[in-house]
N, C-alpha and C positions, 0 to 999 in steps of 0.2 A: 770348452776348450776349443782352443778355435788353431786346429793342426796347421793351416797354412802360415797362421800370422806366427808363431813358437817356428816354424822353420824358416820365415824370414829373416828372424832376428837370430835365430842359430846357424844359419849360412853365413851371414854376417861375421857373427862370431868367429865360423870356422877361416874365414876367410883372413882373420886376425891373426889367427893361430899357425897359418901357411900351410893348411890342407893340401894333400897332391891335386885336388883339383881346381885350387884356387889361385896358382903361380901362373903370372903370363908369361908367353913362348919368349925364348931367346932370340935377337938379332939373327945369329946362325939358320932357326928352325924357320922363320920367315923367306929366307934368303933360297933356302931349301925351296921351300913352297912355291915361291917366283918361279924358281926355275923347271916347274914343273915335278920337283919330287914334295909331294905332302903325307905327310904322317900323324895322323889323328886317331884319338881313341873315345870309343864308347866303353870299355872296362880298363881293369888296373895297368896290365901289363901288355895285353895283344893290340899292335897296331891295327887300324881296320883295313880289312884287304884291300889293296891298291885297284882291285877289279867292283868295288863297290862305290864308290869315290873319284874315281876317273873321268866321269860322267859331269861333274859339278862346275866343270870351267862355264864362265857365263850365263850359270843357270840360276837360279832363283832359290836360295836356303833358306828355311825355317829354322832354327837352332834354339829348342824350350832347354829350360834349367841347365843350360850351357853357357853362364857367366864364368868371367873368372881371368878373360884375358887368354884364351886358348886355342878352340876348335872355330870359332868365330874368327878368331884373327888369322890362322892358317889359312882357311876357306878363300879369304877377301883375298889372301895375296896369292894364291891360284888360281883367283880369275870369277869367284863365284859373288854374286850380289846378295849378301846376307842381311836378314835380321836375326838378331839375339832378343828371345827374353826370357828372364830372371825374375823370380820374386825374391830375390838380394838386391838390395840397391848397391852394395859394394861388391858385388861377384858384376851387377851392369857398370860401375864406375870402371873395373878393373879392364872389360870391353873396354869401354871407349876411350880411355887412355891408351892402352897400348894401341889399338886403331889409330890413334892421332899421332903416337909416337915413331911409327913406323910409314904413316902418310897415307893410310889405307883408307878404303871407304868402306861404308855399312853403317847399316842403323842397328841401336843397344839398347832396351827401354825396360822397365821395372812391369810387371806382369805377370799372370798367371797362368801357368802351360794348360790348367783346365778351363779358359775362358779364353775362346780365340774370337769371338763376336766381332770386333772390329776387324777381320782381315774378309778376304775378299776371297769368294769360292771359287778353288780350282786356282788358286793362283800361285802355288811352288812348285816345283820339280823335284825337291828333296825335303823331309824333315829331319831332323836329327837331334836324337834323344841321349845323351853319355848316360850313365847309370844313374837314374833319378825315379825312376817309374816307382822306387821304392821309397819315395818320398811322401807319395799319396797314399791316401787308403783306399779309391775307388779310382777306375779305371775309366770308367763309362761315357764321361764329360770330355778326359782329354782324346779317346781312341772317336767319339763323336766329331772334335772338333780338325783332327788331324784329317779324317779321313773328307771331309768339307773343304778343306784348304789346300790338299794334295789335289795335284790334276792327275788323272789317268795315264796309267802309267807311270806316274811317279814312286819314288820309292822313300819308304819310311826305313831307317835305321836305329838301332836303338840297344839300350843294354840295360840289363838286370839283375839283382843278385840272383844266385840260384837259390830256391826258395828253403831248401833244407838249411840251409847256414844259419837261419835264425832260432834251431832249435837248442842253440847251446846256450849256458849259461857265460854271460858275456865277462863276468869279472873273473872266474876261473879262465877263460878264454885267454886274456890277458895274463895269466902266471902259467900257462903252456900249457894248460889240462883241459879236455872237451868232455864236458858234462852236460848230458842234455837234459833242460829243463824246461824248454816250452813246448804246445803243442803248436800244428800247424792246421790254418794258416794263423799266422804270428801278426800282433800289431802292438806298439807299444802302449796305444790308450786305452787296448780291451784285456792285453796278458798281462801288463803289470799291475803291483797296487798304487793305490790313491797315495801312499807315502813314496813309493820310487819315482813317480810320476812329479810329483812334487819337486823333488830331489833332481830330474831330469831338468826342468822347467828353471830352476834354481841355478845350475851350469850350464845353461841353453845348450842342451844337447838338441841333436836333430832327431822327430820323430818319423819313424819306420812302419813299412808294414812288410810283411813276406809276399802278397798273395799266393795263388798258385797256378802252376803250370797252365792250367784248363784256363781261370780268369785271365791268363798275358796273354794267350793263344787266342782262343775260342772267340771271343768279340770281332778278332781282326780277319779271320777266316767267315765270318760271318756276314760282314762288312762288305767282302768281294777281294780281300788281300787274298794275295798267295804269297807263299812263304821260298824266296830267291835262295837262300843262303843263310847257315850260321854257322857260328863257332862258338867254343869256349875259351875261359881264362882262367888265370890261378887268381887269389887274392892278395897276394902280399905277404901273407899272414903265412908262417913258416908252418906254426902248430896245426891252423886248417888246413893249408894244401899237403901236408905227409897224410892226410886222411880223406879228404876230397879233392880230385882231380878239376871237378867240373864247377871251380865256384863260384864263376860268372859266366854269364850266356851272353852273346851279341847275335842280332838279328837283322836281316834284310828283307823287307816286304814288300811288295811291288801294286799299286793298287789297279785292278785289272781292268782292262779295256771292255764295254759291253756294246 
């Protein structure tokens, strides 16, 4: 099973379904960004702290798995020099179409966020990854690539689902009930039966992995990053949020100067 190929198809499908992360921004949002009021998201409902992104004007920003005509467009309107890379051709199409619609500059292309080999060392001031790391099973290549292309003193901003979200039975959750079904760390490929996986492929569902807090954070510390700030967010699922108030997590890491 090729997880990346399946997720590329799945996100093309999510875009056609109108998933929240695939809806291009409005003229009003672009106008606000042009006037210095930049509002972008790493997690479902809380805007990224202004202190995290106020320095992006005039800087080079790499957006990974961030297609859909959203963050890339707003950052460009704010004055950043953006490159958006996404595995979904439909998500990239929406980035490019929205940039053109508002007469904004920026580059967007289809690619794998775990393979940044064609990008120069220390060439970006910021790397921005919204809630996307849960769609890859191994973070090693992603973190190595980000560490290489990010300048010293640059910032990695990313969001992640709280690993605990993956313990629940999805079918019961949709009916408003929470029942523990899976052990952690979870992955669709390893935690589900062959029959369930076949159904997912047929339905063009995304394949996800929970990771652990250790696997999300420790490798960055080992690569010399420091945690500048973080915050938590809700999931916008009333059933889940009534029990778990930290459903999503957003992190601001800085690459240390040595």
